N, C-alpha and C positions, 0 to 999 in steps of 0.2 A: 629787603624790608619795603619794598615798592610794592606789592601784592596784597600783604598786610594790609599797607594803609588804605590802598584802592577800596579792599572791602569793607574796611572802617566807613570809609565815606559812605559806600553803596546802601551801608547800613543806616548810617545817619541820616542820608538822604531818605531813606524809606522809612523810619520812624518820624523824623518831618512831616512827610508828606500824610503821613496815621494820623498826626496831631494836628494838621489842618484841616481834614475832612472831618476830626471828631470835633471841633470846638466850630467850624463855619455855620455850622445851622445853630447853635446857641448865641451867636454873633450877629444874627440875619437881625434887621431890626424889624420890630413887630408892628403891623397895622396899627395907624393911628383915626383915619378916615372909613367910616363904614357905610357904604352905598347900598341903600334898599332898593329893586324893582319889583315890581312895576312904579314909575312916578304916577301923581304925585305921593310923596312921602305924609301922612303917615298909610299903611295900606292895612285894609281889615283883611283877617283869614281866619278861615279855621283848620282842625286838623281833627283825623280821627286815627284810632290805631292800626297800625299793620301788625298783625302777631298779639299773643298777648302782654300784657302789661302786669309784671311783679314787684311787689313790694314784698323783700323778706327780711324777716328779724329772729336773729338766734334760731335759724336753720328752720324756721316757718313759713314756708312761702303763701303769701295770697295773691292770688292770681285772678285780674278782671279779662276777660274776653271782648268788654268792649269799653271804649273810652273815648272822651270827645273835650277838644276846648276850641275856644274863640280868644283870638287876641290881636293887635294892633304891632304892625311889623313898622319900625320908621329908621330913618337913616343917622348917625350918629359920629360923634367924634371922641377921639381919648380912645386907652389900653387900660382896663376891661373899659368897653361900652355897652349900655343897654341898647339892643336893638329890638326887643320885642316886649311888649306889657301884655302879660296872659290874665285876660278879666274873668275867666272862667272855666273849669275843669272838673270833668264831671269822670267817675269811674263806677262800672256796671252799667246795666240799663235795665229796662224792666222786661223779666223772662229772664234777662242774665247776668244775675249777681255776680259781685266778687265771690269768691268762693277761697277757703283752707279747711287745714285739717281738724279747725278748731270750731267752723262753722264757717254760715256766710258773713261776709264782710261790708261794711258799708264806710265809704268814705267821704268828709266833708273836705271840702278845699277852701282855705280863707286867702282870697288874692287880694292885687295882684300878685303874681308870681312873674318872674321876669326872665329873659334871653338874654346871655350876658356871652358877646365875643370879646376874644382875647389872639387868636392866630387865624390865619387866612392859607390858605394854599391855593394860588392859581393854577396850578398844574391840573387839580383833581376837584376844584371849584367848593374844597370843603372846609366850611370854617368851625373852631375848634372853641368850646366856650363852656358856658352850664346854665343849666337854670336854676337860677337865683329865687332865694326871698319863701324857697317854700314852707309853706305851713299847712298841715291836715290834720283833723281827726279821725281816728280811725276808729270804727267798732266792730265789735267780732263777740257776739253773746253778753256777758257780763264783763267783758276787758274793752276797757276805754282808752284809748291811748292818741298822745299829739307828738305829731314830728314836724321838727323842722330843719334848716340849712339849706343846702343845695345838691346839685345832684351835676355830675358833668355828661356833657356831649358832644354832639357834632351837629353839622347842618350840613345836607348836600346839595348843591345847587341843581345839580342833573335830574334830579329825582326828588325833592322838596322832602326829604327826608327827615328828621328830625329824631336822632338815636340818642336815647338816655341810658348811659352807662354808669351810675355811681360808684364810686368805690367806697369802701368802709372807713366812715369818721366823715364823711361828707355831709352824713345826716345823723341827727340824734333824737332821740324819745324822751321829750322832758316833761312831759306827765304821764302819767301811771294808774289807773283804778282799775281795782277787779281783776287783773293781767298776772298777781302774783310775778314767779319766777320766768314765766313765760316772756314776757316783755315787761322789765325792770326799767326804771329810769335810767337814762344814761346807756340804754341799749343803742347800737348803731346801726341801723338798718340800711340795706342796698335798695336803689329804685330802678327798673331797667327796663325797657320796652322803648317800642320806633312809632312814631306820627308822622302820618303821610300829609303835607300842610300845603294848601290852596287860596287864592284871593278870594274871599266869600263870595257864593253864587257866581262861581266859575270854576274852568279848569284850569285856570292861569297857575303856575309854581311860581312864585317868590324865590327872586334870590337876594342872595348878600353878599358885596363883593369888599375885599380889604385893601388896603391902598395904604401908601405913603408919601406922598406927594411933597 
């Protein structure tokens, strides 16, 4: 009878260890203090796209090869916490319009948008969160629609890369005119793309560090 008991103990111990590994990340204390560098805060920053920026609605990709933004980054407390306010963001440029199968695309953003921090991994220097307060009017030929909501993303300190990678349900088409069934009210677009962020007028990459003092 001893061997089965020993085997049961080993199995139970392994299960306990697996359970501990499973729950430990979820039980980690989230950051509540967010420090933006370089000092002093707020820091004026500019961002330009790295690769294409794509808004997809019902399988229709609207692609921009040019996009730029200006923002102010600030240290903050709380979770979630707003660490940046985007004062202006453009999609497309002269000679490089955003395009789709329906024709050229014009997007006008209503700002400010925000960058909200929720989780920080010190080992990688990556902050997870989302771009919030998204509000934009999109025109494609006779089709005009408005998108609002948020878009999940990450910010990497080593590269200054803001990677936007929204999931269905975060953004919603709240009004639509002349779009028919292609872009109906209630559609759930996705917004994806990378931006490289630098302190305005410099090559300095701002950093965001989360802590829980």
